[in-house]
C-alpha positions in Angstrom: 0.0 0.0 0.0 1.4 3.4 -1.0 1.3 6.2 1.5 -0.6 9.4 0.5 -0.2 12.8 2.1 -3.5 13.7 3.9 -3.0 17.4 3.0 -2.2 17.4 -0.7 -2.5 13.7 -1.8 1.2 13.6 -2.7 3.1 10.3 -2.8 6.7 11.4 -2.5 8.2 11.7 0.9 11.6 12.2 2.5 12.9 12.0 6.1 14.8 14.5 8.3 15.5 15.5 11.8 16.0 18.6 13.9 18.5 19.7 16.5 16.3 19.0 19.5 16.9 15.4 20.8 14.4 13.5 22.9 15.5 12.9 26.5 13.7 10.8 29.2 11.4 13.1 31.3 12.4 11.5 34.6 16.2 12.1 33.8 16.7 15.7 32.8 20.4 15.4 32.7 20.6 12.0 31.0 23.2 11.4 28.4 20.8 9.3 26.5 19.4 11.6 23.8 17.6 10.2 20.8 16.9 11.9 17.5 13.4 12.4 16.2 12.9 11.2 12.6 10.2 13.2 10.6 8.7 11.8 7.4 7.3 14.7 5.4 5.6 15.2 2.0 7.9 16.6 -0.7 4.9 18.3 -2.3 3.6 20.4 0.6 5.9 19.8 3.6 3.2 18.1 5.7 4.8 16.0 8.4 3.0 12.6 8.2 5.1 10.7 10.8 7.3 11.4 13.8 9.3 8.6 15.4 12.3 8.2 17.8 15.5 6.7 16.6 16.5 3.6 18.6 13.8 3.9 21.4 15.1 0.8 23.2 18.1 2.9 24.4 15.7 4.6 26.8 15.0 1.3 28.6 18.5 0.9 29.9 
């Protein structure tokens, strides 16, 4: 099944990140910081998915 953008109906996507890593809420000074991965439509820029890279690292 092909993904379609809910905003414009586009079918071309790419992924990117930003400079704000995710850190565990209960450990403000934790060295475990994970990048967010955004999947966005190349047609209109709508972000269709956000996920955390390597979420199992937060369990340790």
